[in-house]
C-alpha positions in Angstrom: -105.3 27.3 -19.0 -104.6 27.5 -22.8 -102.1 27.8 -25.2 -103.6 31.2 -26.3 -104.1 32.2 -22.9 -100.4 31.9 -22.5 -99.5 33.5 -25.3 -101.6 36.6 -24.5 -99.8 36.7 -21.1 -96.1 38.8 -21.4 -95.6 38.5 -18.2 -95.8 34.7 -17.9 -94.2 34.2 -21.4 -91.2 36.4 -20.0 -90.8 33.8 -16.6 -90.8 31.1 -18.9 -88.3 32.7 -21.0 -86.2 32.7 -17.9 -86.2 29.3 -16.9 -85.5 28.0 -20.5 -82.1 30.4 -20.7 -81.6 29.0 -16.7 -82.1 25.7 -18.0 -79.9 26.1 -21.1 -77.3 27.9 -19.0 -77.3 24.9 -16.4 -77.2 22.5 -19.8 -74.3 24.4 -21.2 -72.5 24.4 -17.4 -73.2 20.7 -17.0 -71.5 20.0 -20.6 -68.8 21.8 -19.9 -68.3 20.5 -16.6 -69.0 16.5 -18.2 -66.1 17.5 -21.0 -64.2 18.5 -17.9 -65.1 14.7 -16.5 -64.7 13.1 -19.2 -60.8 15.0 -20.0 -59.9 14.0 -16.2 -61.4 10.5 -16.7 -59.1 9.8 -19.3 -56.2 11.3 -17.5 -56.9 9.0 -15.1 -56.9 5.8 -17.5 -53.6 7.3 -19.1 -51.9 7.8 -15.4 -53.9 4.4 -14.8 -52.1 2.5 -17.6 -48.5 4.2 -17.1 -48.6 3.4 -13.6 -49.4 -0.4 -14.4 -46.7 -0.4 -17.0 -44.5 1.0 -14.4 -45.4 -1.6 -12.1 -45.0 -4.5 -14.1 -41.5 -2.9 -15.4 -40.4 -2.8 -11.6 -41.5 -6.7 -11.0 -39.9 -7.8 -13.8 -37.2 -5.6 -13.2 -37.0 -6.8 -9.0 -37.6 -10.3 -10.8 -34.6 -10.5 -12.7 -32.2 -8.5 -10.2 -33.4 -11.2 -7.8 -32.6 -14.3 -10.3 -29.3 -12.6 -11.5 -28.5 -12.1 -8.0 -29.3 -16.2 -7.1 -27.0 -17.1 -10.1 -24.0 -14.7 -9.0 -24.6 -16.1 -5.2 -24.4 -19.8 -6.4 -21.8 -18.9 -9.2 -19.9 -17.3 -6.0 -20.8 -20.1 -3.7 -19.5 -22.6 -6.9 -16.2 -20.9 -7.0 -15.9 -20.6 -3.5 -16.3 -24.2 -3.0 -13.5 -24.8 -6.2 -11.0 -22.6 -3.9 -11.9 -23.8 -0.9 -11.2 -27.5 -2.4 -7.9 -26.3 -4.4 -6.6 -24.3 -1.2 -7.3 -27.6 0.7 -5.6 -30.0 -1.8 -2.7 -27.6 -1.6 -2.7 -27.5 2.1 -2.3 -31.5 1.8 0.6 -31.1 -0.5 2.4 -28.6 1.7 1.9 -30.9 4.8 2.8 -33.6 3.4 6.3 -32.1 2.1 6.8 -30.5 5.7 6.3 -33.8 7.5 8.3 -35.2 5.2 10.9 -32.4 5.7 11.1 -32.5 9.2 11.4 -35.7 9.6 14.5 -35.6 7.0 15.6 -32.4 9.7 15.0 -34.5 12.7 17.5 -37.3 11.6 20.3 -34.9 11.3 23.2 -33.8 13.6 22.5 -31.1 15.5 23.5 -27.8 13.9 23.1 -24.2 14.0 21.8 -25.1 10.0 19.3 -28.1 11.3 17.8 -24.7 13.4 17.4 -22.0 11.0 16.5 -25.3 8.9 13.7 -26.2 11.3 12.8 -22.7 12.2 11.5 -22.0 8.8 10.1 -24.9 7.9 7.7 -24.1 10.9 6.7 -20.5 9.9 5.4 -22.6 6.4 3.7 -25.0 8.3 1.7 -22.2 11.1 1.0 -19.9 8.3 -0.2 -22.6 6.3 -2.2 -24.2 8.9 -3.6 -20.7 10.2 -5.6 -20.6 6.5 -6.7 -24.4 6.4 -8.1 -23.6 9.6 -10.0 -20.7 9.2 -11.2 -22.0 5.6 -12.7 -25.2 7.4 -13.1 -24.0 10.4 -16.3 -25.6 11.3 -14.3 -29.0 10.8 -11.7 -27.9 12.8 -13.3 -26.0 15.0 -16.8 -27.3 17.7 -18.4 -25.9 19.8 -18.0 -29.4 21.9 -14.7 -28.8 22.2 -13.3 -29.8 25.7 -12.3 -26.9 27.5 -8.6 -26.3 29.0 -6.4 -23.8 31.1 -4.1 -21.2 29.2 -1.6 -18.8 29.9 -1.2 -16.6 27.9 2.1 -15.6 29.9 3.1 -19.0 29.1 2.7 -18.8 25.7 4.2 -15.1 25.2 7.4 -16.7 26.7 7.5 -19.8 24.4 7.1 -17.9 21.6 9.5 -15.3 22.3 12.2 -18.1 22.9 11.2 -19.5 20.1 11.8 -16.5 17.8 15.3 -15.5 19.5 16.6 -19.5 18.9 16.3 -18.3 15.2 16.0 -14.9 14.7 16.5 -15.5 11.1 12.5 -16.1 10.6 12.4 -11.9 11.1 14.4 -12.2 7.5 15.5 -8.4 8.5 17.9 -6.8 5.9 20.8 -5.7 8.5 22.8 -8.4 10.0 24.3 -5.9 12.8 20.3 -5.1 13.3 19.6 -8.9 13.7 23.6 -9.6 15.8 22.2 -6.7 18.1 18.5 -7.8 18.2 20.3 -11.2 19.6 21.8 -9.1 22.4 19.0 -7.9 24.3 17.1 -9.0 26.7 13.4 -8.0 26.1 12.0 -7.0 29.0 8.7 -9.2 29.6 6.0 -7.6 32.8 3.5 -10.3 33.9 0.9 -8.1 36.3 -1.9 -10.7 37.5 -3.5 -14.1 36.5 -2.4 -14.1 33.1 -4.8 -17.8 32.7 -7.6 -18.2 30.1 -10.5 -20.8 29.0 -10.3 -21.9 25.9 -9.9 -25.0 23.6 -6.6 -26.6 22.5 -7.2 -26.3 18.6 -7.6 -22.1 19.6 -4.9 -22.2 22.1 -2.6 -23.2 19.1 -4.1 -20.8 17.0 -3.7 -17.8 19.5 -0.3 -19.4 19.8 0.5 -18.8 15.9 -1.3 -15.5 16.1 0.6 -14.2 18.8 4.1 -15.3 17.6 3.3 -13.6 14.5 2.8 -10.4 16.0 5.9 -10.5 18.2 8.1 -11.5 15.5 6.6 -7.8 14.2 6.9 -6.3 17.4 10.4 -8.0 17.0 12.1 -7.1 13.5 10.6 -3.4 13.3 13.2 -2.3 15.9 15.6 0.5 15.9 18.5 -1.3 13.9 21.1 0.4 16.2 19.7 0.2 19.5 16.9 -2.2 18.9 14.5 -2.2 22.3 11.4 -4.5 23.0 9.1 -4.0 26.0 6.3 -6.9 27.0 3.5 -6.0 29.5 0.9 -9.0 30.2 -1.7 -7.7 32.7 -5.8 -9.1 33.2 -8.5 -8.5 34.8 -11.5 -10.2 35.5 -12.8 -10.2 31.6 -9.7 -10.2 29.9 -5.9 -10.4 28.9 -4.0 -7.5 27.9 -0.8 -8.0 26.3 1.3 -4.7 25.2 3.9 -4.9 22.9 6.5 -1.8 22.2 9.5 -1.8 20.4 11.2 1.3 19.5 10.4 2.8 16.1 7.3 4.7 15.2 5.3 2.6 12.6 4.3 5.1 9.7 -0.2 6.3 9.4 -0.7 4.6 6.5 0.5 1.3 8.0 -1.1 1.6 11.4 -4.8 2.9 9.3 -4.2 -0.7 7.2 -3.2 -3.0 10.1 -6.4 -1.4 12.2 -8.6 -1.9 9.3 -9.3 1.6 8.7 -8.2 1.6 4.6 -7.6 -0.7 2.2 -4.9 0.7 0.5 -1.7 -1.3 1.3 1.1 0.3 2.3 4.8 -0.3 1.4 6.6 -2.4 3.5 8.3 -6.3 3.4 5.4 -8.5 1.2 6.2 -11.6 3.9 5.1 -9.6 7.7 2.1 -7.9 4.9 1.6 -11.8 4.0 1.2 -12.8 7.8 0.0 -10.2 9.8 -3.2 -9.9 6.8 -3.7 -13.6 8.1 -3.1 -12.2 11.6 -6.0 -9.6 11.5 -8.1 -12.0 9.9 -7.6 -14.5 13.3 -8.3 -11.6 15.6 -11.5 -10.6 14.4 -12.4 -14.9 14.4 -11.4 -14.9 17.9 -13.3 -11.6 19.1 -10.1 -10.4 20.2 -10.0 -6.4 20.4 -6.2 -4.6 19.2 -5.4 -1.1 18.7 -1.5 0.5 17.8 -0.5 3.7 19.4 2.3 5.6 17.8 4.3 8.1 19.8 6.4 10.1 17.2 8.6 12.2 19.4 9.8 9.4 21.3 10.0 7.3 17.9 7.9 4.3 19.9 5.1 2.0 18.8 2.5 0.1 21.0 0.2 -2.9 19.9 -2.3 -3.5 22.5 -3.9 -6.9 22.2 -6.7 -7.8 24.6 -7.7 -11.3 25.1 -10.5 -13.0 26.7 -10.7 -14.9 29.5 -13.3 -17.0 28.0 -12.5 -18.3 24.4 -14.0 -21.2 23.3 -15.8 -20.7 19.8 -15.2 -18.5 17.0 -16.9 -15.9 15.0 -18.9 -16.1 12.1 -17.4 -14.8 9.2 -20.5 -13.9 7.8 -20.9 -11.4 11.0 -17.2 -9.7 10.5 
């Protein structure tokens, strides 16, 4: 069929027009869709570029943060080593002076003044030792150290006797308080087998820790009528030392002592220095402790739970 024939048939012409309109409409729709796709592609390209830039920034930030952390850690480790070295040198100097002073005192005639001076000298030595042993614990405490028996009741009795030999180490503000305390006979009740297995070095450190806790028990008593009760009991797993005195501990001091508050309470600076060292050692030796206060009856009770087997100290990083 020729062109003339198509042109002479209105029906065919109309159909062709409809087809053309339909194609034009589809083409128009495709153009619109294509423009939408182009816009979407551009949007995705912008988003991709931004994401790449964000990723690059985050990677650089993390890398810089890691480098800064490493630098800070290195600086901190350097400072720690420097302070450990300084503390080591200071302790060596202190111990040398203490050794010389001890020998000088022992050459003197026995007297209350000599005993007092010697007792205070031992206080300095024990605190210095506890600080140094903690700083250099890897050197002083070895997992392969020989295990020996130690009786907690004997250690406590020995420390109480040492305190009463020179009550001046309590640094009481009232002479009357010290006199009344010297006239008391602390009640010590022992129940069960209070023996533990430990090492010689830990036994010495434990004795110094218990002595400081006992000192605070005697020091913080009622000035007009000081009273202290000590109970030591044992089960298969641990030995429990219960130290009680007739003066209620303040809430702020209790919270600080238990590690629940960083706010340092009011009170004797010397007592807090010793207790701060003791708190660290209780953690190192894996010793649980608690403080109960009876404000109505004005009593404070410190409970110290010592494991039956304690032959090594905790890694400080896990404290």
